[in-house]
C-alpha angles and dihedrals in degrees: 000000000000119000089252090056095047094051101037111123089200097063115105127230113222123202131175125182117186089328123175141157133203119192116232111268094021124109097203126064115247089214129005145173094019116171112178140152119190116184121223110277094014119139114220131186109206114206138175144127120295107283095020091122104261096134090043090056091051092048089050092051090050091053093242103124096091131207136321090279090067098046148318126281128195130185121007137292116190140182111202088340095307133102109264091241088060092050101051112153091037090082127050119198128198105200125226090243108046090191089074092051100056110092108157133066101235131054096232094048091049093054092045096047101085093042089051090054088054090055094243109171113266096243091049092049094059092044088055092045093056093045094047093050090049091048094056095040097243101148101185135125114267090242094052109130114252090214089066094059125107121234092262092049090051088053090055090045093053090051092048090052091055095042089055088060089060090213124194089229119042114199117190123185111196091324095177101037097112098034130109116246093264091047092052092061093042092054094044091050090047090055091049091051091052092048091051090049098045104024091225124166114252131209112175128180115205132151094206099072100186092069093066105021094096096048103046129079097213144021120214118188119198118218113230088227093053136279128045124314096190137358130180147081114329093245090056101040095043098039122116111277144070095318093052090048091052091051092051090049089051091054100258114150097235113187115266096019126104129182113248110242098160135266129309116300118239115260111275113252103163128133120297113265104171134013130192124194130183093348118177108192130192138155093228136039092239135043130042120334120245095222130006133202094006114178123179142143123221114208134192120259093023142106126228121187120198112208138170142113122308112280094021094118103260096137091042090054091048093050089051093050087049090057091241097110121043116230122236090228141357134047137284113193132181119213122232087255089064103029098043107180093346126098115284090233107085092201088068095055121107115241091255089054094046098049094057092049104035119019118191126199110201125224089242107053094200090064091074102041111112108162141056100247138041091237093054090046091056092049097044099083097044090049090054091050103043107004093248130052124241094243093193091056093044091050092047093050091048092051094046093051095042096246101122095100090052100053093114095042124105108254092227092060094058124106118260092259092048091050090052092051091048092051089053092046094053090059094043089054090068092051099227121191090225121040118194117195127187110204093336097179096052111133096004125139118219093267097051090041089057092047091051094046092047091050092049091048089053090050090053090050088053091055102265118140112228117200116184135186102209149146091198107114092187090054092050091050092048094053097038119190125108132328126220108203113200120196137139093012095304137093124222121193118219120188126197 
């Protein structure tokens, strides 16, 4: 710790003794048997497999887990000796899904909101707003609409809102998951600058360990069965040896280790399924277009990765190719191999026709949840298509994506990684010929990442076309195929 950290009166002391939490309606505890002591000003990287309880711990520290009606708590979790609910304002949490954290219509108001609730003087609020936006690299007018932001921009906005609070405990849940490579380093460095200025305590959850390993004092790894699997300085916990091997086996992304998913796939050369020509795509009817004059062909048995900086229009282009967002200009045509007896214009298809031909997984998983249980969610699409689900296929998809033990759980109580896998599984259950995925590896540990990649590779072998919006270079390499790089309003196709 720096001298400023060690002496800062604002930094929060965190203590857990046998702490656990079980969500209402769930049999298993989301986190359990946690014993932890984090000194004021300490910087901690919290790791663990998907579903180990990392997000639950952060929510508990932020005082967001509610009363006994919402779940069951055991043990104690304290901030400076008080229950987190009694110390609200001392902790600032950036949620795993920034979409759920944006509440106001304009960027400036959103960043100012939390500081206003803490009764920070008006002049000081706007000084903090400007500094926080500069810190996270969100160079936008204060009156810019929050609805016009990309997922990565919303992630920066959510972080800026919390930084403007200047909390004594900064809690970050996958803060760089949807950012481009340059943005990842910008956000990490912004957090470090704020910590050096305020001396706050940090607890950050991130699957990609290498991003934070050099800027934290300590690594704590949660055991999926409860308690702590490892705890110590990064150089000790992540060093070569038995502990590192145990972490890799538990799904932790230890630096320098990569799951084996097989060699490169052959270049896709199947029949054309979908062709776009002269597409101009935009989220709104007015204002500048995201991408202009986009032309591309989507073929069976191939992978296409869409890359580019945050806010470039990647998700907008994917939604248009998925026939969920009408283009301002140009044509999108389905071949007879994809359309069958239906119209060749995908925008004229009914939802039941679309979902079995082109399945789209949104960037925000919650946007496509429609039922009260995971099992019903997996069966919903097939029921709409054929009236009865293919239970063998649903069971197989659930097993492959490690969802079987969650079939009776409410989708909204899942961890971020589990929600992502469920959103992918719901589309796979309808067996589409084209599968479009927006940030498919978000929130995944190494084990579930490998399962997802292996499954997608098998789909490609079976003739499915997989189109992914992603910043994950390892994922792109594992699937192979072509890359569509979108930047500056234009798309450039790169084949390998």
